N, C-alpha and C positions, 0 to 999 in steps of 0.2 A: 318916305320912300328910301329903300336901301341904296347905298352908293354903288355904282357899277364897279365891278372888279376888272381892272385893266390887265393885271398880271397876277400870277401866283408863283411862289417859289416852293419847290419840294426838296427837302434835305433831311439830314439826320445828324445826330451828335457823335463826335469822334471820341468822347471820353465819358466815363460814368459821372464825373463831376458836372460836365455840361448837361448830361441827361437829367441829373438831379435838379439842376437849376431850372430847366424847362418845366419839369413837373411842379416845382415850387411856384412858378408863375401861374400855372393852370389851377393849382389848389388854392391860391390866394395867400395873403400875408399873415393870416391868423392861425394857420395850422402848423404844427411842428414838422420839421424835416423828416422824411422817411429814412429809417436806418439803412445803411448800405446793403446789408444782406437781404432785407425785405425789398429794397429797390430792385435789385438784380432778379429777384423772384417774380415780382409783379410787372416789371417793365414790359416784357414780351407780350403781355395781355392787353396793353393799351393799343387801341386801333388808331390809325392815322387820323389827324384832325388839325384844324386851323388853330394856330397858337396866338397869332397877332395880326393886326392890320398894319400896312406900311404905306406911307406917302413918300414918293420920291420926286424931288424937284429938279427941273432942268435949269441951267443957268440962262436959258432963253426966256424963262418966266413962267412956264406952265408946269403942271405936275400930273402924276399918274398915281392911281390908288391900287393897292394889291394886298395879298394875304400871304403869310408864311404858313406852310403846312408841314408838320413834322411827320415823317413816316414811322417814327418810333422803332427803327431798326436798332436792336441792342448793340452797343459798341463792341462787344466781344463776339458778335455773330456775323462778321463780315467775310468769313472764309467761304470757299467755294461750296462746301457741303451745305451751306444755308442759302444757296443761290435761289432755289425755287421759293422758299419761304420769303426771302427778301423781295423777289419779283412781285409776289402777291401783295406785299406791303406797299410797294411803289404803285402797283395797279390801284390799290384802294386809295392811296393818296391822290393819284391822278383822278379817280372818280370824285373825290372831294372837290378838286379844283374845277372839274367840269360842272358839278352840281352848283357850285358857287357862281358859275357863269364867267370864269376867267377867260379872257380872250387869248392870252399867251401864257405858257407855263414853262419855267426853267427847271431842269432836273439837276440838282446839285449833289456833289459827293459821289457815293457809290450808286446813287440813282441813275446817273448818266452812264456809268460803266455797265450797269445791268441792262440798260435799254438801248445803248448806242448802236448795237449791232442788229437790233430788230425792233423797230417802232411798232410793229404789229402786236407786240406784247401788251401795249397799252389798251385800255378799254375803248369802246366806241366814243369818238371825240366830239361829234357834232360840230359846233362852230369853234371849239377850242383847239388851238395849235400848240405843239410842244417843240421845244428846242433843248438840246443837251447843254447848250452854253459853252461848248468846247472851243468854238472859234475865238471868242473873246478871251478865254483862258490862255489860248496859244498866243494871242496878241500881247497879253501882259507878261507871259513868260519870256517871249522873244525880246520885248522892250526892256525887261529887267536885265537880261543878259547883255544887251547892247549898252545899257546905261552903266552897269558896273564895270564893263570892259573899258568904256570911255573914261570913267572916273579914275580907274587905276592905270590908264595909259597902256592897256593891253592891245596888241596887234592881233585881231581875230583872224586875219589872213594867214597867220603862222600857227594857229591853235588846232589841237585835236579835240573834237567835240564828241563826248559820250552821252548817249540818250538811253536811260534805263526805263524800260516800258515803251520801247520805240514803236511797236506795232499797234499800240492803242491809238485812239483818235487824236488825243493831245500830242502824244509822242511823235506820231507820223507827221502831224501838222508842223510841229517844231522842227523836225528834220527837213521838211521841204523849205521852210523859211530860212533856216540857218546854214544849211549845207553849202549854198553858194558863197557864204561869207567866211568859211573856215578852210583850213588846209586838208584836214582829214575828218571823216565821220566814223564813229564806232557805234553800232546799233546793238542793243541788248534786249532780249525778250525771251519768253518761254518757247514760242513756236518757231522752229527753224525754217519752216516753209514761208511763213509771213515775213521773217527776217530776210530771206533770200529775195522775195518779191520786192520789198521796199528797197533793198540794196541795189537791185537791178534798175529800179526806177531812178534812184539817185545817181548811179554810175553812168546812166545814159547821158547825164548832163556833164560828164567828164570829171566827176568827183571821186576821190579815193575813198572807198567804203570798206570797212571790216564789220563782221558780224560775230556775236558771241552769245551763247546761252548761259555761260558761266562767267560771272564777273571776276572770279578769282583766277581765270585763265586768260585775261586780256594780254595781247601781244604787244600793245603800245600803251604809253602813258597818256592819260587824258588831262587836258588843261582846263576844259570847261565841261561840267557835268550837269545834265538835267535829269532829275528823278521824278518820273510820273508813272511808276508802276502801281498796279492795283493790289496793294498789300493790305492785309487786315489789321496790321499793327506796325509801328515804327521798328523795322527789323532788318533793314537793308545794310549790308556790309560791302563797301565799295572795294574794288580791286586796285589796280595800279593807278596812281595819280601823279601828275607832274607837280613840281614845287609850286606852292602858292596857288593851287587850283581854285577855280571858282565853281561853287556847287549851288545849284538852284533846286531846292526841295519843294516841288509843287504838288506833292501827293496829298490825298485826303482819305484816311489819316496820313500824317507825315510819313515819309519813307525811311529816313535815316535812323539807324539804330542808335539809341542813347549811348552805347558803349563804343561806337566807332571813333577812332582817334583822328581828329581833323584839325588839330591846333594850328597847322600852317595854312589852312584853307580859309577862303572867304565863303561863308555859307549864308544864304538868304532864302526866305520863303517866297516862292513865286506864284504867279497867276492871280494876283490880287489887284483890285482897282479901288480908287477913291473918288467919291462923288463930291464935287465942289458945290453943287446945288444943295446937297444935304438930304438926309432921310429922317423920318420920324416914325416912331413905333407906338402902337396902342394895343395892349399895355406896353410900357416902355421896357422892352427886353433887349435893347441894342447890345448891352454889354454881355448878355447871356449868349446871344446868337453870334456876335462878332467880337471875338476876344483878341483885339489888335491894339497896339499902343497908339494908334492914330484914329481920329474920328471918321465916320462915314466910309469905312473900308469893308469890302466884301469880296468874295471869290468871283472870279470872272464868270464861272459857270452859272451862278445865280443872278449876276448883274446883267447878263446878256438879255434876259427877258425884260428887265426894266428898261434897258437901252432901246430895245425894239419898240416897247410900248410908248416911250417918250417920243420916238420917231414916227409913231403911227404905222409901223410896219408889223402887222400881226401875221407872221409867217414862220415856218420851221427853218430858221436860218441855219442851224446846225443839226444835222440828222444823219444817222448811219455812222459807219466807221471808215476812215481813210479818204474822206472827200475834202478835207481842209486844205486849201491852196493859199499861197502868199497873197493872191488877189482878194480872196474872201477875207483874209485876216486884215488887210489894209482897209477893206470896206467897213468892217464892223468897228475897227479902231477909229476910223474917221467919224462914224456915226456917234460913237461914245464921246469922242472929244468935243463934238459939236454941242453936246448937252452937259459938258463939264465933267466927264468921267475919264480919269486918266490913271496911269500906273500909280499904285500906292507907294509911299515911301518905303525904302528897303529896310527890312529888319530880320532878326533871327531869334532863337530861343533866349538869348541874353538881352534882347531889347533892340531898339533902333540901331542901325549901323551909323556910327558917328560920321558926319560930314564936316570937313574943315576947308576953308578957303585955300586955294593953291597960291603960293607966292611965286608965280611964274608969269611969263608974258602971255597975253591973250585976254579973253573975256573975263571980267570981274566975276561972272557967274560960274566960272569953271570950279568944280569941286573934286575932291578925291576922298576915297574911303580911308579913314585914318588907320584902322586896324582890322584884321580879319576876325571873324567870329566863329565859334564852334557851336554846332547844333547839339542840344541835349534833349 
């Protein structure tokens, strides 16, 4: 008898290297790798399909079973002109999850961005529910910012926070959670109308808010930056930054341009969680799907479905755009923690951010970031 599918994860690869690795798993170990030029030609013809089975264990002792479905969106076709084509791929991947009998489905990467504003784009769902996973992503981004500020002894109450991609679901959720903790908020996005609406919401709470559609024309220096823009490639060039700024790149693909000069900044990849209970994959593609320097790490958007399945809450926890509140973030973070899923250790493109014991008064567990890192 087939094992019931508690959850499904829908995502895609952010690089051709990763895409080639996924195809290698599907083709088996005895076939030669596909040449790069041939790969880029044939990849768009692959229909969405299940790549592997996943077992995710709770620290409470039980586990849930799921599948990873790759939508096979080509890494170089994330631009807006491919939107309709990519929506169809996500729909086909969703149909695979429904056919498999998945009770809850997480939409990862561009899948959530494509669908977050209109869940009606998904096929008839029957008993299957879908979540964008954005609330848990916000929880991990916010927790990462708080952690690194605490480790470096930063006073968030004196900081200016810049959010790039502020009007998206993750960006607006981060704004609501962090605005009460900082001195000033700067919101950046493409739509001036959405920026004004979010700024009005935050200003109603007494917060100083600026908006900008052009990062190079910022009127203030940012001390803390969250990058969650929906870019098709790492191409973001930041504007004015304060000395030793903290930058969280939580984009998928990454947002920061490899040529951006950030030597004096502390950069980390945000929105990632780590499961203390552990995950197992069949076939074993963990290092293909999760290219992190730590074990059992995944993006919050795909882990949210696992968390809800472990909790037995098969519901569309994150749906639509602009509805993520601090209360909902606290709720999903508490559920995740109950099952041993916490913020992943901080790292960037150079590797883990080194942590050394502080020789100061206070708890022996206090740590500080030893050196800033540059994203490449």
